[in-house]
C-alpha positions as CSV (number, residue, x, y, z in Angstrom):
1,M,0.1,-0.2,-0.1
2,K,1.1,3.7,-0.4
3,A,1.9,5.7,2.7
4,I,4.2,8.6,4.0
5,L,7.2,7.4,5.6
6,A,9.9,9.1,7.6
7,K,13.2,7.5,8.1
8,E,14.7,10.0,10.2
9,F,13.3,13.2,12.1
10,G,13.8,16.4,10.6
11,G,11.8,18.7,8.3
12,P,8.9,18.1,6.1
13,E,11.3,17.3,3.3
14,V,12.1,13.8,5.2
15,M,8.7,12.4,4.3
16,K,8.5,10.1,1.3
17,L,5.3,8.7,-0.4
18,E,6.6,5.0,-0.6
19,E,5.0,1.6,-1.2
20,V,5.0,-0.4,2.3
21,E,3.8,-3.7,3.5
22,D,0.0,-4.2,3.8
23,L,-1.5,-4.1,7.3
24,I,-3.1,-7.0,9.4
25,P,-5.2,-6.0,12.3
26,G,-4.2,-7.5,15.4
27,R,-6.3,-8.3,18.6
28,H,-8.8,-5.3,19.2
29,Q,-7.5,-3.6,16.4
30,V,-9.5,-2.1,13.1
31,L,-8.1,-1.8,9.9
32,V,-9.5,1.4,8.1
33,R,-9.4,2.2,4.4
34,V,-8.3,6.0,4.9
35,E,-10.3,8.6,2.7
36,A,-8.9,11.3,4.4
37,A,-6.2,12.6,6.9
38,G,-6.0,15.4,9.4
39,V,-2.9,17.4,9.5
40,N,-2.3,18.9,12.9
41,P,0.7,21.0,14.3
42,V,1.8,18.4,16.5
43,D,2.2,16.0,13.6
44,V,4.9,18.5,12.6
45,Y,6.6,18.8,16.1
46,I,6.7,15.1,16.4
47,L,8.5,14.7,13.1
48,S,10.9,17.3,14.0
49,G,12.2,15.1,16.9
50,Q,11.8,17.7,19.6
51,Y,8.4,16.5,20.7
52,A,8.3,14.7,24.1
53,R,6.9,11.6,22.5
54,K,9.2,10.3,19.7
55,P,7.8,7.2,17.5
56,A,10.0,4.3,16.4
57,L,11.4,5.3,12.8
58,P,10.8,4.4,10.1
59,Y,7.2,5.9,10.9
60,T,3.9,7.0,9.1
61,P,2.8,10.4,10.5
62,G,-0.7,11.3,11.3
63,M,-3.1,10.5,14.3
64,D,-6.3,11.8,13.0
65,G,-8.4,10.4,10.1
66,A,-11.8,9.2,8.4
67,G,-12.6,6.3,6.2
68,V,-14.2,3.0,6.0
69,V,-13.6,-0.1,8.0
70,V,-12.4,-3.1,6.0
71,A,-11.4,-5.7,8.5
72,L,-11.8,-6.5,12.1
73,G,-9.0,-8.2,14.4
74,M,-10.0,-10.9,17.0
75,G,-12.0,-9.6,20.0
76,V,-13.4,-6.4,18.2
77,K,-17.0,-5.5,19.2
78,G,-19.6,-3.2,18.6
79,I,-17.9,-2.1,14.9
80,K,-18.8,-3.4,11.6
81,K,-17.1,-3.7,8.5
82,D,-18.0,-1.0,5.7
83,S,-19.1,1.3,8.5
84,R,-18.0,4.9,7.9
85,V,-15.7,6.0,10.8
86,Y,-13.4,8.6,12.3
87,V,-10.4,7.8,14.0
88,E,-7.7,9.3,16.4
89,S,-4.6,8.0,18.1
90,A,-4.0,5.5,15.2
91,V,-1.6,2.9,15.9
92,T,0.0,3.0,12.4
93,G,-0.1,6.8,10.7
94,T,-3.1,8.1,9.1
95,Y,-1.0,9.6,6.2
96,A,-1.6,6.3,4.4
97,R,-4.1,4.4,2.1
98,F,-4.8,2.3,5.2
99,C,-4.2,2.5,9.1
100,L,-4.7,0.3,12.3
101,V,-6.6,1.7,15.2
102,D,-7.3,0.3,18.5
103,Q,-11.0,-0.1,18.6
104,A,-11.3,2.3,21.6
105,H,-10.3,5.1,18.9
106,V,-12.7,4.0,16.3
107,H,-15.8,6.4,16.1
108,P,-18.8,6.3,14.0
109,L,-19.0,9.1,11.5
110,P,-22.7,10.4,11.1
111,D,-24.1,10.6,7.5
112,A,-24.1,14.2,7.9
113,A,-20.3,14.7,8.0
114,T,-17.9,14.2,5.0
115,F,-14.7,12.1,5.4
116,A,-12.8,15.4,5.4
117,Q,-14.8,16.6,8.3
118,G,-14.4,13.5,10.2
119,A,-10.6,13.9,9.8
120,A,-10.8,17.1,11.3
121,L,-12.2,15.8,14.5
122,G,-9.8,13.7,16.6
123,V,-7.5,16.5,17.7
124,P,-8.9,19.8,17.2
125,Y,-12.4,19.1,18.3
126,A,-11.2,16.8,21.4
127,T,-9.0,19.6,22.2
128,A,-11.3,22.4,22.3
129,H,-13.7,20.3,23.9
130,R,-11.4,19.1,26.9
131,A,-10.3,22.9,27.2
132,L,-13.5,24.3,27.1
133,F,-15.4,21.9,29.4
134,G,-12.8,19.5,30.9
135,K,-10.4,22.0,32.1
136,A,-11.9,25.7,32.0
137,K,-15.3,24.0,33.5
138,A,-17.1,26.9,31.3
139,L,-20.7,27.5,31.9
140,A,-23.5,29.0,29.9
141,G,-23.4,32.8,30.4
142,E,-19.9,33.1,30.6
143,T,-17.8,35.2,28.0
144,V,-15.1,33.1,26.2
145,L,-12.2,34.6,24.5
146,V,-10.8,32.3,21.7
147,H,-7.3,33.6,21.0
148,G,-6.6,32.4,17.4
149,A,-10.2,31.3,16.4
150,S,-9.9,30.8,12.7
151,G,-7.8,27.5,12.8
152,G,-9.1,23.9,13.5
153,V,-9.1,24.1,17.3
154,G,-10.3,27.7,17.1
155,T,-13.3,27.2,15.0
156,A,-14.2,24.1,17.0
157,A,-14.1,25.9,20.2
158,V,-16.1,28.7,19.1
159,Q,-19.0,26.4,17.7
160,M,-18.9,24.4,21.1
161,A,-19.1,27.5,23.3
162,K,-21.9,28.9,21.0
163,A,-23.9,25.8,21.3
164,A,-23.3,26.0,25.0
165,K,-24.9,29.3,25.2
166,M,-21.8,31.1,26.0
167,K,-20.7,34.7,24.7
168,V,-17.8,34.2,22.5
169,I,-15.2,36.5,21.4
170,G,-12.6,35.4,18.8
171,T,-9.3,36.6,17.2
172,A,-8.3,36.2,13.8
173,G,-5.7,38.1,11.4
174,T,-7.1,38.0,8.0
175,E,-10.4,39.5,6.4
176,Q,-11.3,36.1,5.5
177,G,-10.7,34.7,9.1
178,F,-12.8,37.4,10.6
179,Q,-15.5,36.3,8.5
180,L,-15.1,32.7,9.2
181,V,-15.0,33.1,13.1
182,K,-18.2,35.4,12.8
183,E,-19.9,32.7,10.8
184,Q,-19.0,30.0,13.4
185,G,-21.1,32.1,16.0
186,A,-18.8,34.6,17.7
187,T,-20.4,37.8,19.2
188,H,-17.3,39.8,18.3
189,V,-14.3,39.2,16.4
190,L,-11.1,41.1,17.0
191,N,-8.0,41.6,14.9
192,H,-4.9,40.5,16.9
193,K,-2.6,42.3,14.7
194,D,-4.1,45.7,15.8
195,P,-2.4,47.0,18.7
196,A,-5.5,48.2,20.2
197,Y,-7.6,45.1,20.0
198,L,-7.0,44.5,24.0
199,E,-8.5,47.8,24.6
200,E,-11.4,46.9,22.2
201,L,-12.1,43.8,24.2
202,M,-12.0,45.5,27.6
203,R,-14.6,47.8,25.9
204,L,-16.8,45.3,24.6
205,T,-16.9,43.7,28.4
206,E,-17.4,46.9,30.0
207,G,-14.1,46.5,31.7
208,R,-14.8,43.4,33.4
209,G,-12.9,41.1,31.4
210,V,-13.5,37.6,30.2
211,D,-14.2,34.4,32.1
212,V,-12.2,32.1,30.1
213,I,-9.5,32.3,27.4
214,L,-8.5,29.4,25.1
215,E,-4.7,30.0,24.2
216,M,-3.3,28.9,21.0
217,A,0.0,30.8,21.2
218,A,0.6,31.4,24.9
219,H,4.3,32.2,23.8
220,V,3.0,35.3,22.6
221,N,0.0,36.0,24.3
222,L,-0.1,34.6,27.9
223,G,1.4,37.5,29.7
224,K,-1.4,39.8,28.0
225,D,-4.1,37.3,28.9
226,L,-3.7,37.6,32.4
227,T,-4.4,41.2,32.2
228,L,-7.8,40.5,30.3
229,L,-9.4,38.0,32.9
230,A,-12.3,38.7,35.1
231,P,-12.3,37.7,38.5
232,R,-11.7,34.2,38.9
233,G,-11.0,33.7,35.3
234,R,-9.1,30.9,33.7
235,V,-6.7,30.5,30.9
236,V,-6.4,27.4,29.1
237,V,-2.7,26.8,27.5
238,I,-3.6,24.8,24.4
239,G,-0.3,25.7,22.2
240,S,2.9,27.5,23.0
241,R,6.0,27.6,20.6
242,G,8.6,28.6,23.6
243,P,8.8,30.5,27.0
244,V,7.0,33.6,28.0
245,E,7.5,36.2,30.7
246,I,4.2,36.7,32.9
247,N,3.6,39.1,35.9
248,P,2.2,36.7,38.7
249,R,0.4,39.8,40.2
250,D,-1.8,39.9,37.4
251,A,-3.2,36.4,38.3
252,M,-3.1,37.0,41.9
253,G,-5.5,40.2,42.0
254,R,-7.9,38.4,40.0
255,E,-7.5,35.0,41.6
256,A,-7.1,33.4,38.1
257,A,-6.0,30.1,36.9
258,I,-3.6,29.2,34.3
259,L,-4.3,25.6,33.0
260,G,-2.0,23.4,30.7
261,M,-3.4,20.7,28.6
262,T,-2.5,17.8,26.5
263,L,-4.7,15.2,24.7
264,F,-1.9,12.8,25.7
265,N,-3.3,12.8,29.2
266,V,-6.9,11.8,28.4
267,G,-8.0,8.7,30.2
268,P,-10.3,6.3,28.7
269,K,-13.4,7.3,30.4
270,E,-13.0,10.8,29.7
271,R,-12.0,10.0,26.0
272,A,-15.2,8.3,25.8
273,A,-17.4,11.0,27.0
274,I,-15.7,13.8,24.6
275,H,-16.4,11.7,21.6
276,K,-19.9,10.8,22.5
277,D,-20.5,14.5,22.8
278,L,-18.8,15.1,19.7
279,I,-20.6,12.5,17.6
280,Q,-24.0,13.9,18.9
281,G,-22.7,17.5,17.8
282,L,-22.3,16.1,14.7
283,K,-25.7,14.5,14.3
284,N,-27.7,17.6,15.3
285,K,-25.5,19.6,13.0
286,G,-24.1,22.0,15.9
287,L,-20.7,21.0,15.2
288,K,-19.6,21.3,11.4
289,P,-15.6,21.0,11.1
290,V,-14.4,23.6,8.6
291,I,-11.8,22.4,5.9
292,G,-9.6,25.0,4.8
293,K,-7.5,23.0,2.3
294,E,-7.5,19.5,0.8
295,L,-4.3,18.0,-0.6
296,P,-3.3,15.0,-2.3
297,L,-1.3,12.4,0.1
298,D,2.2,13.2,-2.0
299,Q,1.8,17.0,-0.8
300,A,2.3,16.0,3.1
301,A,5.4,18.1,3.2
302,E,3.5,21.1,1.6
303,A,0.7,20.6,4.5
304,F,3.2,20.7,7.2
305,R,4.6,23.8,5.8
306,L,0.9,25.5,5.6
307,V,-0.3,24.1,9.0
308,L,2.1,26.3,11.0
309,Q,1.6,29.6,9.0
310,P,0.1,32.5,10.6
311,G,-3.5,33.4,9.4
312,A,-4.9,29.8,10.1
313,F,-8.4,29.0,8.1
314,G,-10.0,25.8,9.2
315,K,-8.6,22.4,8.8
316,I,-5.9,20.9,6.3
317,V,-6.5,17.4,5.3
318,L,-4.8,14.7,3.1
319,V,-6.7,12.7,0.6
320,P,-5.0,9.5,-0.3
């Protein structure tokens, strides 16, 4: 079968489309024909060799995908051949024509969602859900700032917060991004390239600040975030590309909380609950993953370059 293979850690150029051996599902594993694979920033970090978790070389990148079940290993229950599914935390990478997945990480894909949308769920939507509800414990009526709202996690967070009856303020950096965030349900959209956007946010909240901030770029924004929080506000750090300096007094006076998170720490029960909610959201059409770009599998290197560029717009997926 065809698959992207990385024989060394490094930049996007180390990935090559190659012919590899066919896969056979082991016990409690499912073989899925991949129709779309999600591209996440974490995939780039893993390939660089600088991430906390390093796969054994050679390896096929990709954790998220969607497709059709083609074979079941011994002991698999509740999953049928030929069913439409989305997957997360695949055993073998999803940047391939087929992948192996433990049955606990295979989820039904409602007919209302395309394969590309299914490939956008695993990391982005589970991250947004855990950040908003699992970590921040956000409630209806609270004001949420999604800092970097036009990307895969950001659009997911805006949709979820809106569905949960929160007031949503999103930021973006392009006209296309502003429109996208507004379409997803944000009450206000601010330009984080505008030097005065923080003052505008405080004006919109009548000086009170926001209850929750979902932060995609803590290395840039965390120090400023602490000055935007309302009393007992919470900021959830979803992404950061380096260190940042903060003033602890900005947190002390507000009794604010800085919460870090990673999906790698999610246990089985929490994971199941998250995806139960996501599937229901897809069914009732409250959640609609935005696909910014679809690229063929042999352009995986280009997808890696695009996913880290400023001005994110929806989700990038690869199509085998």
